[in-house]
N, C-alpha and C positions, 0 to 999 in steps of 0.2 A: 533825579536827586543830585545834590550838589555837594561840593566839599565845603568845610566850615568857612573857609576864606571866601567862598564865592556865594555863601548862603545870603539872601536878602531877607525881607520882611515876609517872605512866603510862609513864615511860622504862623501867620494869622490868617484867617478865613479870606477867600478871595472876595473882593469888593466890600470889604467892611468898611463902614464909615469911620472917618478919623476924628469927628467933632466929638468932643466929651466934655463933661463939666469942669469948670475951672477947678484947679487943685487936684484933679486926677490926671493920670498918664494913660494914653491909650494903649490898647494891647499891641498894636504895631510898634509904637514908641518904646514899650518895655522889651518887646522881643529884639529890637535893634540894640538896646542898652546891654542886653544879656550876651548878644552875639559880640558886641565890641569887648566886653570884659573878657570873654573866653577865647577869643580869637588868637591871642599870642600863645596861649597854652596848647590849643588844637593845632597851630601851624607847627610849633614845636614838636609835637607828637608825630605829625606828618613827616617832618624832617628826619625823625629818628626812626622811620619805618624800617622794617625788616621783612625779609622774604622767609615764608614758612610753607612746609609741605601742605598740601590741599587737605590731608587728613587732620591737620591741627588748625585749620582756618575757620572752622565754625565759630560764630559769634564774634569774629573779628571784623574790624572795619577797613575797607579798601583804602590805601593811600594814594592809589593812582587809578586813572580809568584803565579798563581792560579792553584791549582790541582783539577782534577775532583773528587767530592765525590762519583759519581755513573756513570754507564754506560749510554750513550746516543745514541739511545733510551734505556730505562731501561728494555724493553721487546720486543721480536719479534712482529712486527705489520704489519698491512696491508697497502700497499702503495695507495690503491684506494678502491672504492666501488666494491664489487664483490663476488665471492664464494670461500670459503676456501676449498680446496680439497687436496686428495692424488694423486700427479701427476702421479703415476703408474697406476691409474684406468682411465686415459683418453687417447683418446676421448671416450665419452660414455653418457648414461642417467643415472644421479644419483639422489637419493631421498634427498628431502631437509630437513634438521634438523633446530634446533632452531637458531635464528638469534644472532649474536654477534655484540653488539653495542659499540662504543667507550666509555671508561670509566666504562663499565659494564663487570665483569669478569665471572658471573655465567655460562654462556654457554662455554666460553673458557676454564674454569678450571673443568667443569663437566665431567661426564663419557664419554669415547671415543665411538663415535657412530659406528654402524656396517659398515663393508665394503660397498663401493658404496654410500657413503653419501657426501653431499655438504652442508656447513654452509653459510648462507648469512653473509657477514661480512663488516662492514663499515669502511671508511678510518681512520686510527690511532688505530682502535680496536685491542686488544691482539690477536695474533694468537694461535689457540689451539695446543697443543704439537702433535696431531695426523696428522695435516695438513702441507704440505711442499710447497705449491704454492697457488696463488690467481688468479682466472680467472675473468676479468672484466665483470661487468654485462652486458654490451652492446654486449659481445661476446657470451652470452648466448642464448639458444633457449627455450622459448621466452626470448626476451631481456629485462627482468625485474626481480625483486625479486618475488619468489613464496612463499606462507606460507608453514610452517612445514607440511610434508607429501606429498607436490607436486613432480613432477618429472621435472628435467631441463636437457637439453642437452647441453654438454660442450665440447669445442674442446681440443685438446692436449695443455699441458702446461709444460714447463720444470721445474725441481726442482728449488725452490727459487724465481720463477717469482712473481714479484710486492711484494716482502716481504722486510721490513726494518728489518735488524737484530739487535739484541741487541749488543749495543756497536759499531755499524756500523759507527757512527759519532765520538764518543768519548769513550775511555776505561777509566773505573775507575782508578784512580792513575795517570793518564797522566797529564802533564803540559799542559794547554789549552792557557794561557795567560802569557807572560813573564813580569818581572817587567819593568816599563818604558814605557808600553802601554797606550796610551790615550783611555779613555773609550768613545766610541761612540755608536750609536743605535745597531750595530751588536754585540759588545763586551757586552753590557748590555743584549741582548737577550740571548746570551750564558750562561752568569751568572745566569740569571732567569731560564733557561731551566734545569740548573744544581741544582736549589733549593737554590741558595745562596742569602739571603735576605739582606746581607751586605758585604762590601768588604773594605780592607785597601788600602788607597791612600796616595800618597805622598802630604805634604803640597805644595800649589801652589807657584811657583817662582813669586815674585812681582818684576815688572819692571817699572822703570821710563823711558818713551819714550820722548826724546828731539829732536824736530826738529829746525835746526838752519838756519838763513838767513833772512836778513832784507826784502828780496823780498816776503816773505810768508805772505799770508793772510788766515785766517780761513774760511773754506767752509760756505757759508750762508751769509757772509758779502759782501759789495760792493767791487768791484775790481779796485783799481786805476791804471793808466797807469804804465806799467813797472813793475807790480807785478804779482804773480801767487798764485794760491790756494795751500795750504799744503796739498799734497796727502800722503805724507810718514807717517805722524802721524796717520792718520786714518788707513792706509794700514798696518803698523807694529802692530798696536793695535789689529786689527782683526786677523792677523796672529799669534801673541802671543797668544790671547785668544783662538784661535782654536787649539793650542799646549797645552792648560792647565794653562796658565799663568794668573796672575792678574796684570792689567796694570794701571799706573798712567802717563797721559799725561801731560808734563811740558812744559811751554814756559818761556823762559828767558825775562827779561825785555828790554834788549837791546841786538842787535847782535854784541857783543864785548866780548874780553877775560874776562874782569871784570864782564860783565853781566852774562856770562855763569858760572863764579865762584860763583857768588851771588846766582844764580838759584840752584846750586849744594848745597850751604851752608844751603838752606832752606828745602832740602830733608831730610826725615827720614823715616825708616820703610820699605826700599826697599832692595832687594837682588842683583839687577843688575841695572846699568844705560846704556841705549842704546841710542846713538845719531845718526842722520843722517846728512851728509853734513859737511863742514868744515874741512876736513882731506886731501885735495889733494894738489895741487901745486899753487893755486890761491893767490892773494894778500890779500884777506880777509878771510883766513881760521881760523875761530874763534876757533874751537875745538883745532886745531894744536897749535895755539897761546896761548890759555888759559890752556892747560893741558901738559905743556912741561915736568913735572915731573910726574913719575909714569905710563906713557903710552907710548907704543911704536907704532910709525907710520910706517907702512911697505907697500911694493908693493908687491901683489899677482900675480901670473902669471895667471890670470883669467879675461875673458871679458864676460859680464860687471862685475864690482865688484873688480877692481884692488887695489884701495886704501883701506886699512884697518887699524883700530887702536884697540889695546886691552892693558889692564893693570888695574890699580887700582885709583879710585878717593875717595877723602875724601867728605862725606856728613855730615849732622848735627848729625847723629847717628853713624859715624865712617866710616872707609874705606870699599868700596864695589868694586866688579869687574865692569869694564867698557869695552864695545864694541862700536866701531864707524864705521858705515857704510857709503858708499858713498852717496851723495845727490840726484843722478838721481834715480827716482823710481824703474826702473827695476834692476838697480845695487843693490839697498837697499834690494828688495825682493829676488833676487837671493842670495846675501850674507846671508840673513836669511835661506833660504832652504838649502844652502849648509853647513853653519858653526854653526847655532844655533838650528835650528828645530830638527835636529837628537837627540841632547842631551835632549830635552824636551819631545818629543813624538815619537821618533823612526824614522827609515828611511822611506822615502816614498817608495811605491811599484815600483820595477825596472824591466824593460823588455828591451829586444833587438827587434828593430823594423827595417823594411825596409824603407829607405828614398825616399820620392817622391821628384824628381829634385835633384839638386846639391846644395852644400853649401861651400862657401868659408870660410876659418878660418886662423887667424894668427898662424903661426907655433910655435911661442915662447909663446902662451898663451892657456890656457884650455877655450874654448869657450862654453858658455850656451845660447842656442837659445830657443826661445818659439815655441810651435808647437801643432798640433791637431793630436792625436793618435787614430787610429781606425782600427780593424781588422787586427792587425799585421803590419800596415803601419803607417808612420808619415809624415805629412806635416808641413813644417815650416811656421810660421804665422808672417808676418811682416819682417822687417830687423833686423840687429844686434844692431841698435840704442838703447841706454839705457834709451830713454825718451819715448818710443812707448808704452804707456799705453793701447790704445785700442787693439793692438796685444796681449798685456799680458792678457787682460780681456777675449779674445776670445779663449785662449789657454787652453788646459787640461794637459799639460805636459811641462817638460823641456828636451831639447836635448843637449847631452854632446858630444862635439867634443874635443878630449884630445890634449895635447901639442904634437907637432910634425906633426899634421895633417894640411896639407895646403888646401886640398879640400876633401870634402865627395862626393863621386860619386853618381850618380842616382842609386837606388837600392842597395846601400851598407847598411850594418847593423850598427845601432847606438844604443848607450844606452840612455834609455828614463825613466825619472822619472814621475810617474803618479801623478797629483796634485789632 
C-alpha cells in the first residue's frame, strides 16, 4: 500500500484498457483526477500527524512507514510441545534433561548436556543452542514428558523440524507497514509483537456526507407513499469510518439548488464534501443545478457509477474539495471503492479468480459486478442493476470486467477485489 502522495492509478484494475468512447472519461483518468483533487488535503493531514498510544490506534491511518526494531521471533523457539534434540542422534533412546519452559531461559542458556540428551520444551520456549530439531511429545515412547534422568524413545527428525527461526517472520530493520495503511486488529497485533507502544498516525479526514432527494426518509421514521429510506448516507458513513475518516452527515433543508447551497454555507471544519445523487440527466438534478461553478460533471466509462462530479465548493470555513457520487446505492459504493477508498486506506486485496457461469458486459464500459469469492473461484451475486442492495450485502468481493469485454466466458479468469 502507498501513501496518498505516492498513489498512482493503481485504484483501477490491473491491465484495464484505456480506450473509451469519445465524451467519456476512463476509470483510470478519473481516479487520477480524484487523487490530484485530494492530494493537498491528505498531504496536510500527514504533516499534522500525531503519535498516539497503540490502544488508541485502531481505525487510524499510518502517517509514516514502520520499521521493525527487532527480529520476530526475537530468538529460535519451539513450534510445539515436545523434546529438543540433536537430529543426528535420532532415531534412538535419549536421556531426559531439564525442562525448558516458555519465558524461562535458565535451561536453554545453561551448560550443553552430554550427547544423547533430550530436553522437554514447551511451545514458544527458547531453543537451546545445542539443539537443531523438536520432536512432538505425542511421537515419543512413552508419549508424555518424563522427569529429568528418565529415558525416552524418539523417532528420526530432520534438522529444523518444528523450529521457529529467529527473524523468520520479520527481520530487524525491515519495513513492515507502509504509510497510508489503516490499522486494524492484525496490524495492531504486529506492532504490539514488535514492542511498539505508540504509533504515528495521520489526522483523520473529516467528511460531510450529503444525501440529496425529496424522496428520502431517514431510517426509523414512518415511510409515506412514494418515498424511500436513505441508504446512501448510512452506507457511505460506515464505508468512510472503515477507511479511517470522521463523518458528519448533513441534510439540506429542501431539495433545491438554493437549499443545497444553504446547507453548504452552514458547514465548517470539514476537509471534504461528498454528496450522492443529483448529478445525472434528470429534470431535478439538484447538485448539478446548484454547483455550476467550480464543479465538473463528467461521464465515466464505468457501470455502475457512470455519472461523477468533482471540484471545489465553498463552505462557511472556506473552499474545500467536493466529490459527487450517483444516487443509486450500488453505484455510490462502487464509486467509493474505486475512486476514494484507495486514497484513504490503500488498495483492497486483489486476486485472479475463475468465473462460475458467464457474464455479459457492455463493451464500452468497465463493469463492476458483485460476487462471492471462495477457493479461487467467484460466483456473481445478483444482476448488474445498481439498486440491488441484497446482492451487494451478500457479496464478499467486486468483480471487474474491463472496457472492450462483451462477455466473460465460464471458467475464464477475472480480477476480483476482496471486500
